[in-house]
C-alpha positions as CSV (number, residue, x, y, z in Angstrom):
1,M,101.0,74.7,111.9
2,K,102.5,77.8,113.4
3,L,104.3,78.4,110.1
4,F,101.0,78.0,108.3
5,Y,99.5,80.9,110.3
6,L,102.6,83.0,109.9
7,L,102.3,82.9,106.1
8,R,98.6,83.7,106.1
9,P,97.8,81.5,103.1
10,Y,94.1,82.5,103.1
11,Q,95.3,85.9,102.0
12,W,96.7,84.4,98.8
13,L,93.2,84.6,97.5
14,K,94.0,88.3,96.7
15,N,96.6,87.1,94.2
16,L,93.9,85.7,92.0
17,M,93.8,89.3,90.8
18,L,96.7,88.3,88.5
19,L,94.2,86.1,86.6
20,F,91.7,88.9,86.0
21,P,93.4,90.3,82.8
22,P,93.4,86.9,80.9
23,L,90.0,86.0,82.4
24,L,88.3,89.2,81.2
25,G,90.4,89.3,78.1
26,G,88.9,86.0,77.0
27,I,92.2,84.0,76.8
28,L,92.4,82.3,80.2
29,F,91.2,78.9,78.9
30,A,93.3,79.0,75.8
31,P,95.8,76.1,75.6
32,G,98.7,76.6,78.0
33,V,97.5,80.0,79.4
34,L,96.2,78.8,82.7
35,Q,99.4,76.8,83.3
36,K,101.3,79.9,82.4
37,G,99.7,81.7,85.4
38,L,100.9,79.2,88.0
39,L,104.3,80.8,88.3
40,P,103.2,84.4,88.6
41,F,100.6,83.4,91.2
42,A,103.2,81.4,93.2
43,I,105.6,84.3,93.1
44,F,103.0,86.8,94.5
45,C,102.0,84.2,97.2
46,L,105.7,84.1,98.3
47,A,106.0,87.9,98.1
48,S,102.7,88.6,99.9
49,S,103.5,86.2,102.7
50,A,106.9,87.9,103.1
51,T,105.3,91.3,103.4
52,Y,102.8,90.0,106.0
53,I,105.7,88.6,108.1
54,F,107.5,92.0,107.9
55,N,104.4,93.8,108.9
56,D,103.8,91.4,111.9
57,L,107.4,92.0,113.0
58,K,106.8,95.8,113.0
59,D,103.4,95.5,114.7
60,A,104.3,92.8,117.3
61,E,104.0,95.1,120.3
62,Q,100.6,96.6,119.3
63,D,99.3,93.2,118.2
64,R,99.8,91.8,121.7
65,L,97.2,94.3,123.0
66,H,94.8,93.6,120.2
67,P,91.8,91.3,120.9
68,R,92.3,89.2,117.7
69,K,95.8,89.9,116.5
70,Q,97.4,88.9,119.8
71,H,97.1,85.3,118.7
72,R,99.3,85.8,115.6
73,P,102.5,83.7,115.8
74,I,105.0,86.5,116.3
75,A,102.8,88.5,118.8
76,S,102.0,85.3,120.8
77,G,105.7,84.2,120.9
78,T,105.1,80.9,119.1
79,I,107.6,82.0,116.5
80,S,110.6,84.2,117.4
81,S,111.6,87.3,115.6
82,A,114.7,85.7,114.3
83,Q,112.8,82.8,112.8
84,A,110.3,85.1,111.2
85,I,113.1,87.3,109.7
86,L,114.7,84.1,108.2
87,V,111.5,82.8,106.7
88,G,110.5,86.2,105.4
89,S,113.9,86.8,103.8
90,V,113.9,83.4,102.1
91,L,110.4,84.0,100.7
92,C,111.3,87.5,99.4
93,I,114.5,86.3,97.7
94,A,112.7,83.3,96.2
95,A,110.0,85.5,94.8
96,I,112.5,87.8,93.1
97,L,114.7,85.0,91.7
98,L,111.6,83.2,90.3
99,S,110.4,86.4,88.7
100,L,113.6,86.4,86.5
101,Q,111.8,83.8,84.4
102,L,109.1,86.2,83.5
103,P,109.0,89.5,81.5
104,T,111.0,92.4,83.0
105,I,107.9,94.5,83.5
106,F,106.4,91.8,85.7
107,M,109.5,92.0,88.0
108,A,109.1,95.8,88.0
109,W,105.5,95.4,89.3
110,L,106.7,92.8,91.9
111,L,109.4,95.1,93.2
112,A,107.0,98.0,93.3
113,Y,104.6,95.8,95.4
114,L,107.4,94.9,97.8
115,G,108.7,98.4,98.0
116,L,105.3,99.9,98.7
117,S,104.6,97.1,101.3
118,I,107.7,98.0,103.2
119,A,106.9,101.7,103.0
120,Y,103.4,101.0,104.3
121,S,104.6,98.8,107.2
122,T,107.3,101.3,108.3
123,V,105.8,104.7,107.8
124,L,102.6,105.1,105.7
125,K,100.3,102.8,107.7
126,D,100.1,105.6,110.4
127,Q,99.3,108.3,107.9
128,P,95.6,108.8,107.3
129,V,94.4,108.4,103.7
130,F,97.9,107.3,102.7
131,D,97.3,104.0,104.4
132,I,94.1,103.4,102.5
133,F,95.7,104.2,99.1
134,C,98.7,102.0,99.9
135,I,96.5,99.0,100.6
136,A,94.5,99.7,97.4
137,S,97.6,100.0,95.4
138,G,98.6,96.5,96.3
139,F,95.5,95.2,94.3
140,V,96.3,97.5,91.4
141,F,99.9,96.3,91.2
142,R,98.7,92.7,91.1
143,L,96.3,93.6,88.3
144,F,99.1,95.1,86.2
145,A,101.5,92.3,87.1
146,G,98.9,89.9,85.7
147,G,98.6,91.9,82.5
148,A,102.4,91.8,82.2
149,A,102.6,88.0,82.8
150,F,99.9,87.2,80.2
151,S,100.8,90.1,77.8
152,V,97.3,91.5,78.2
153,E,96.7,95.3,78.1
154,I,94.8,96.7,81.0
155,S,92.1,99.1,79.9
156,D,91.7,102.5,81.7
157,W,88.2,101.6,82.9
158,L,89.3,98.2,84.4
159,F,92.2,100.0,86.1
160,L,89.8,102.5,87.6
161,S,87.3,99.9,88.6
162,V,89.9,97.8,90.5
163,L,91.4,100.9,92.1
164,F,88.1,102.3,93.4
165,L,87.0,98.8,94.6
166,A,90.3,98.4,96.5
167,I,89.8,101.8,98.1
168,F,86.3,100.9,99.0
169,L,87.4,97.6,100.6
170,S,90.4,99.3,102.4
171,A,88.1,102.0,103.8
172,G,85.7,99.3,105.0
173,K,88.5,97.5,106.7
174,R,89.5,100.7,108.6
175,L,85.9,101.4,109.5
176,A,85.5,97.9,110.9
177,E,88.6,98.4,113.0
178,K,87.3,101.8,114.2
179,I,83.9,100.3,115.2
180,T,85.4,97.1,116.8
181,L,88.1,98.8,118.8
182,G,86.1,101.8,119.9
183,T,87.9,104.4,122.0
184,T,91.1,102.3,122.1
185,A,91.4,102.3,118.2
186,G,94.1,104.9,118.2
187,D,96.2,102.9,120.6
188,H,96.4,100.0,118.0
189,R,96.7,102.1,114.8
190,K,97.7,105.8,114.9
191,S,95.6,106.7,111.8
192,L,92.5,105.4,113.5
193,A,92.9,108.2,116.1
194,V,92.4,110.7,113.2
195,Y,89.6,108.9,111.3
196,T,86.0,109.3,112.4
197,V,83.3,106.8,111.7
198,T,81.5,109.4,109.6
199,T,84.7,110.1,107.5
200,L,85.3,106.4,106.8
201,E,81.6,105.9,105.9
202,S,81.9,108.8,103.5
203,F,85.0,107.2,101.9
204,M,83.1,104.0,101.4
205,C,80.1,105.7,99.8
206,M,82.2,107.8,97.5
207,S,84.4,105.0,96.4
208,G,81.5,102.6,96.1
209,A,79.7,104.9,93.8
210,A,82.9,105.3,91.7
211,V,83.2,101.5,91.5
212,L,79.7,101.3,90.0
213,V,80.3,104.1,87.5
214,T,83.7,102.9,86.3
215,Y,82.7,99.2,86.2
216,T,79.5,100.0,84.3
217,L,81.6,102.0,81.7
218,Y,84.0,99.1,81.5
219,V,81.4,96.4,80.9
220,I,79.6,98.6,78.3
221,T,82.6,98.0,76.2
222,K,81.9,94.3,76.7
223,H,78.2,94.2,76.2
224,K,77.6,90.7,77.4
225,L,78.8,91.6,80.9
226,V,76.2,94.3,81.6
227,L,74.1,91.9,83.6
228,T,77.0,91.6,86.2
229,V,76.5,95.3,87.2
230,P,73.5,94.6,89.5
231,L,75.4,91.7,91.1
232,C,78.3,94.1,91.7
233,C,76.0,96.6,93.3
234,F,74.6,93.8,95.6
235,G,78.1,92.8,96.6
236,L,79.0,96.3,97.6
237,F,75.9,96.7,99.7
238,R,76.5,93.3,101.3
239,Y,80.0,94.2,102.3
240,M,78.9,97.6,103.7
241,M,76.3,95.8,105.8
242,L,78.8,93.3,107.1
243,V,81.2,96.1,108.2
244,K,78.5,98.1,109.9
245,S,77.2,95.0,111.7
246,G,80.5,94.3,113.4
247,G,82.4,92.2,110.8
248,S,86.1,92.2,110.6
249,G,86.2,94.2,107.3
250,D,89.0,92.2,105.9
251,P,88.0,91.5,102.3
252,T,89.4,87.9,102.3
253,E,87.8,87.0,105.6
254,S,84.5,88.6,104.5
255,L,84.5,86.6,101.3
256,L,85.4,83.3,102.9
257,K,83.2,83.6,106.0
258,D,80.0,85.1,104.6
259,P,78.2,82.6,102.4
260,V,76.2,85.3,100.6
261,L,79.2,87.3,99.7
262,F,81.0,84.2,98.6
263,L,78.1,83.2,96.4
264,V,78.0,86.7,94.9
265,G,81.7,86.3,93.9
266,L,81.2,82.8,92.6
267,V,78.2,83.8,90.5
268,W,80.1,86.8,89.1
269,V,82.9,84.4,87.9
270,V,80.4,82.0,86.4
271,M,78.7,84.9,84.6
272,V,81.9,86.2,83.2
273,I,83.0,82.8,82.0
274,F,79.6,82.1,80.4
275,S,79.4,85.5,78.8
276,T,83.1,85.6,77.6
277,Y,83.8,82.0,76.7
278,I,80.4,80.4,75.9
279,M,78.2,83.1,74.4
280,V,80.5,83.8,71.5
């Protein structure tokens, strides 16, 4: 069970981003395509868990002072640093070796993801704005890795939509931390000592507006998806409300713990499938 928590499997939900290119490209349910996505998904699950372990190793001291993170396996002492290093190394090596079976460009995106994650954990997480863009880039790298795995070209508007959505969610996560930790926020994360609530709220508003504009321009090229724009707007508003009302701000936790937000995501997927695969 302690290993289960160390790997943070609930965060693997983020790796579904790899399936967005074939889903939106209308080929996900073609014969053999969905099965083809199992290996890329598994590789990023291994890689992401490895990065979470490395991040927890770097943050162990601060996490012991955090009201929620103090219960993480490394911070609480249920798993030693040596054990965590071993598990993380095995996961990272396994991910890279498995990626040899996929196109070279996929491995390039995987290595870029791992490299950025290490840079984030060691240096960039303490740098205001850089930290938000690092987190956001992780989503973008998954998107392009999915495009490489399924040989689907990523349109400019889809790239921008995912980028701005990821920035929106990352800013929301920082805002939630700032609100929850209050005056001690800077003790847990250096960048939070620089950010103000107003600044992070402005980041969310700006990136949220950019999401709606770029996503609308993307779906205009796919006329049947226009009806998903109001749903997207509703989801953005809901997430902002959750953050401002004291939610954790973590995108995965918000999606899994808030029934309304989960329903919004589910309805979006159903609408995309219906519009792309049934209404042809």
